[in-house]
C-alpha positions as CSV (number, residue, x, y, z in Angstrom):
1,M,34.2,28.6,-30.0
2,S,30.8,30.3,-29.3
3,E,27.6,28.5,-29.8
4,Q,26.7,30.6,-32.8
5,E,29.8,29.5,-34.7
6,T,29.4,26.4,-36.8
7,K,31.7,23.5,-36.2
8,V,33.4,21.7,-39.0
9,T,33.4,18.0,-38.5
10,K,35.1,15.2,-40.4
11,P,32.8,12.8,-42.1
12,A,32.6,9.6,-40.0
13,F,33.3,6.2,-41.5
14,F,31.2,3.3,-40.7
15,S,33.1,1.0,-38.3
16,Y,32.9,-2.6,-37.2
17,K,34.5,-3.6,-33.9
18,G,36.4,-0.4,-33.7
19,F,37.9,-0.4,-37.2
20,P,36.9,1.9,-40.1
21,L,35.0,0.3,-42.9
22,V,34.8,1.6,-46.5
23,R,32.9,-0.1,-49.3
24,K,32.8,0.6,-53.0
25,G,30.8,-1.8,-55.1
26,D,32.0,-5.4,-54.3
27,E,35.2,-4.2,-52.6
28,I,35.5,-3.5,-48.8
29,Y,38.4,-2.0,-47.0
30,Y,38.6,-2.7,-43.3
31,G,41.1,-1.1,-41.0
32,N,42.9,2.2,-40.5
33,M,45.2,3.3,-43.3
34,Y,47.5,4.8,-40.6
35,D,48.2,1.3,-39.1
36,N,50.7,-1.1,-40.6
37,Y,48.0,-3.3,-42.2
38,V,44.6,-3.0,-43.7
39,I,42.2,-5.7,-45.0
40,R,40.8,-5.8,-48.5
41,M,37.8,-8.0,-49.1
42,Q,36.5,-8.7,-52.6
43,I,33.1,-10.2,-53.1
44,T,33.5,-12.6,-56.0
45,E,30.2,-14.5,-55.9
46,K,26.7,-13.7,-54.8
47,T,23.6,-15.8,-54.2
48,K,20.0,-14.5,-54.3
49,V,18.1,-14.8,-51.0
50,G,14.6,-13.5,-51.7
51,D,15.2,-10.1,-53.3
52,I,18.6,-9.6,-51.8
53,D,22.0,-10.5,-53.2
54,V,24.1,-12.2,-50.5
55,A,27.9,-12.7,-50.7
56,S,28.6,-16.4,-51.1
57,K,32.4,-16.1,-51.8
58,V,34.7,-13.5,-50.4
59,K,38.4,-13.2,-51.0
60,I,40.3,-11.6,-48.1
61,Y,43.7,-10.0,-48.3
62,K,45.8,-8.6,-45.4
63,M,47.9,-5.8,-47.0
64,A,50.7,-3.6,-45.8
65,T,49.9,0.1,-46.0
66,D,53.5,1.0,-46.9
67,E,53.1,3.1,-50.1
68,K,56.6,2.1,-51.3
69,L,55.5,-1.5,-51.9
70,N,53.7,-2.5,-55.1
71,P,50.2,-4.0,-54.6
72,L,51.4,-7.6,-55.1
73,E,54.2,-7.2,-52.6
74,A,51.9,-5.6,-50.1
75,V,49.7,-8.7,-49.7
76,V,51.0,-10.7,-46.7
77,K,48.1,-13.1,-46.1
78,Q,45.1,-14.2,-48.1
79,S,42.1,-16.4,-47.6
80,E,38.7,-17.2,-49.1
81,K,35.4,-17.5,-47.1
82,S,31.9,-18.4,-48.0
83,S,30.2,-15.4,-46.3
84,L,30.8,-11.8,-45.2
85,Y,30.4,-12.8,-41.6
86,E,33.2,-15.4,-41.9
87,A,35.3,-12.8,-43.8
88,F,34.9,-10.1,-41.1
89,D,35.6,-12.7,-38.4
90,I,39.0,-13.6,-39.9
91,A,39.7,-9.9,-40.9
92,Y,39.2,-8.8,-37.3
93,I,41.6,-11.5,-36.0
94,W,44.2,-10.5,-38.5
95,L,44.0,-6.9,-37.6
96,T,44.2,-7.5,-33.8
97,R,47.2,-9.9,-33.8
């Protein structure tokens, strides 16, 4: 490719500790959809700290990425944490084991 030709690049996902991270509203998906499992985090409660809403209750689900499974069967582990930091900590452990 010459320098004058433009390169087409894929949009980059945010990542945390090497795994892609996608957020829509109060739901966060963590992990690569091409792997066997991905983590779904759902913020169910928030607390005001100054002007900022901070997650105070987060449900975490380890889900199989097999499209043949219905969403209820895809959940293999679940937990609940009191902060996003704790949620990401357990999510990272689940994805690396």
